[in-house]
Each structure stands twice: as C-alpha cells, then as structure tokens.
DOBA-18742 format. One record per atom (N, C-alpha, C): residue in one letter; x, y, z. Coordinates in steps of 0.2 Angstrom, whole numbers, plus 5000, padded with zeros to 4 digits. Layout:
<tigus>
AXYZ;...
</tigus>
This chain:
<tigus>
X489649865018;X489749905021;X489949905017;X490349975017;X490850055015;X491250045018;X492050035020;X492450055023;X492750125022;X492550165015;X492650245018;X491950275016;X491750295021;X491250345022;X491150415021;X491050435013;X490950515013;X490450565018;X490550615022;X490050645023;X490150745023;X489550755025;X489350855022;X490250865026;X490450845033;X490850885036;X491550845034;X491650825026;X492450865025;X492050865018;X491550915017;X491350955011;X491851005013;X492451055008;X492751085007;X492651175008;X491951155002;X491451224999;X491351244994;X491751184988;X492151184980;X491351134979;X491251144973;X490851074969;X491251034965;X491551054959;X492051004958;X492450984965;X492851014968;X493550954974;X492850934976;X492350934981;X491750884982;X491650814979;X491450834971;X491250774970;X491750734967;X492450734964;X492750724966;X492950694970;X493250724977;X493050674987;X492750644982;X492150624982;X491550594985;X491850504978;X491950564976;X492450514968;X493050444967;X493150484971;X494050474978;X493750394980;X492850424983;X492650374990;X492350304985;X491950304981;X491850274978;X492350194977;X492750244973;X493450204970;X493950154975;X493850184981;X493950154988;X493750104988;X492950124991;X492650084993;X492750024989;X492550054979;X492449974975;X493149934976;X493649964977;X494449884978;X494249884986;X493849874990;X493849864996;X493349794996;X492949824991;X492249774990;X492749704986;X492949714980;X493349674979;X493949644979;X493949654986;X494649654993;X494349604996;X493549624998;X493249585001;X493049524998;X493149544993;X492549464989;X493049424989;X493449414991;X494349404986;X494049394979;X494149444978;X494449434971;X495249434969;X494949384962;X495549384959;X496249434957;X496949434955;X497349464958;X496949534949;X496849484945;X496849544937;X496049634939;X495749584943;X495149644946;X495449684951;X495849654954;X496149704959;X496649734960;X496849724951;X497749744946;X496949824943;X496649784942;X496349864937;X495949894941;X495749874948;X495449914951;X495849984956;X496349944956;X496949994960;X497150034953;X497250044948;X497450074942;X496950104941;X496350084940;X495850154942;X495750184949;X496150184952;X495950214957;X496550274958;X497050224955;X497750284957;X497550304952;X497250324946;X497350364937;X496650404940;X496150394943;X495950454948;X496050514952;X496450454955;X496750494960;X497250584957;X497350534949;X497950594950;X497650644947;X497050604942;X496650694939;X496550714944;X496150694951;X495750744956;X496350784957;X497150754960;X497650784960;X497750864958;X498050854950;X497950884946;X497150954945;X496650924946;X496050974948;X496551024954;X496650994958;X496551044964;X497251084965;X497551074960;X498551124959;X498351124955;X498351164949;X497951194942;X497451274949;X496951224953;X496351264959;X496851344962;X497751274964;X497751324969;X498251344967;X498651354959;X499451394958;X498551464951;X498051444952;X497651514945;X497951554950;X497551514957;X497151564966;X497951574971;X498551574968;X499251574969;X499151574976;X498851484980;X498651464987;X499751494989;X499651514997;X500451494996;X500751424999;X500151375000;X500051305003;X500451284998;X500351294993;X500551264987;X501151224987;X501151244986;X502051194990;X501951134992;X501651164999;X502151115003;X500951035004;X500651085000;X500051034996;X500150984994;X500451004989;X500750944982;X501450934986;X501650944993;X502150864993;X501650814993;X501050804997;X500950794999;X500450724995;X500150774991;X500050744984;X500450684982;X501550724979;X501750674977;X501850594982;X501750624990;X501950584993;X501350524993;X500850564990;X500750494993;X500250454985;X500450484976;X500450444975;X501050394969;X501750424975;X502250404975;X502150334977;X501750294984;X501750264990;X501450224986;X500550244982;X500350204977;X500350164971;X500950204971;X501250174963;X501650154965;X501750124970;X502250084972;X501950034977;X501750014979;X501149964981;X500749944973;X500549994969;X500349974965;X501049934962;X501649964960;X501849904957;X502149824960;X502349844965;X502549784968;X501849744971;X501249774969;X500749724970;X500749674962;X500449704956;X500749644953;X501449644950;X502049644952;X502349584953;X502649544957;X502049534965;X501949514967;X502449514970;X502649544973;X503049564978;X502949594986;X502149594986;X501749644989;X500849584989;X500649614995;X499749604997;X499649674998;X498849654995;X498549734997;X498049675002;X498349725010;X497549705015;X497649755017;X497249745025;X496949765026;X497049885030;X497849825032;X498449875035;X498449945030;X498549945024;X498149975017;X497950025015;X497249945013;X496449995015;X496250035025;X496950045031;X496450105030;X497250135030;X497550155029;X498150165028;X497550225024;X497650215018;X497250255011;X496550255018;X496250245019;X495650315021;X495950355030;X496250325034;X496850405038;X497250455032;X497050445027;X497550495024;X496550545021;X496650475016;X496250535013;X495650605017;X495350545024;X494950575030;X495550635030;X496250635033;X496450695038;X496550765030;X496850735025;X497050765020;X496550805017;X495750785015;X495250805014;X495050865020;X494750785024;X494450855029;X495150895037;X495650915032;X495950955036;X496451005031;X496750965028;X497250975022;X496851035016;X496250985012;X495851055007;X495351055012;X495251075016;X494651095020;X494951205018;X495751195020;X496051255023;X496051275013;X496051245010;X496151265002;X495551295000;X494851265001;X494351275001;X493751345004;X494251345008;X494351405014;X494551465007;X495251455007;X495451515005;X495251524998;X495051464993;X494351504986;X494051534989;X493751524994;X492851544993;X493351634993;X494151665000;X494151715001;X494451754994;X494451734990;X494451764985;X494051744977;X493151754982;X492851714975;X493351684971;X493351624973;X493251564965;X492651534965;X492551564961;X491551514958;X492051444957;X491151394960;X491251374960;X490851324955;X491151264950;X490651274949;X490751194949;
</tigus>
C-alpha cells in the first residue's frame, strides 16, 4: 500500500507541474517501500538522494514559471521551497553520517508537507498561471 496517494484534487491545472507532482509522489512511495522492506542504508541513502534531486528539479521548474510570469507571492513560495530543501538535505546528511534514523514520523511530515503545499500553495500558482494564459506543456 502506498503512503503517498496522488489524486486529481491535487491537480494545479498545469500539465508539467502536475506531472512532476505525480513523480514526487512516486519517489516518496519508493522511499516508503524501501523503509518498510527494511532495506539497507545504501538503498535508503540512494532513494533519499534521488527524492531530493527530483524535488530540487521540480522546485526550479515552478520557480522559473513564477518568475517568468511575475507571480506576486513568489518570495513567500520560494521560502517554503527553500525551507523544505534545507530540512531534507539536513536529514540526508544526518542519516548518512549515522546521526539520524528515517522514521515513520519523517514520512508523515513529508506527506503532510506535500499535501498542504500542493493542495493549497501550488494551487494558487496554478490559478495565477491560468489567469495569465500561460500554456500548459
């Protein structure tokens, strides 16, 4: 069973962003599956690295769209992206150094953050892009 469930209610109405959000859910579920199966540190570390790299790629896509189309809440939105990035990079560094354990609480935090950020914050971006007649690739 997947911990991270995508549903159409999370759609922001932009094909590229929605596609990347679905992929984020897949990466997060891969991390959950590896943890649930008791995979070793090497597998978990690589899965976490992959999730972080994809998240950073996705944030760059969103941020470029927001900047290009002068989204008025860009600074606040970027600050949320930066905060999550700092948190997960620190978690990765602590985990790889043996100072932290990946727990269900970490996954629950990630699930809550994704659902809130996509379902509320990113939806505002999607609506704004639609009002600006931004093509949805």
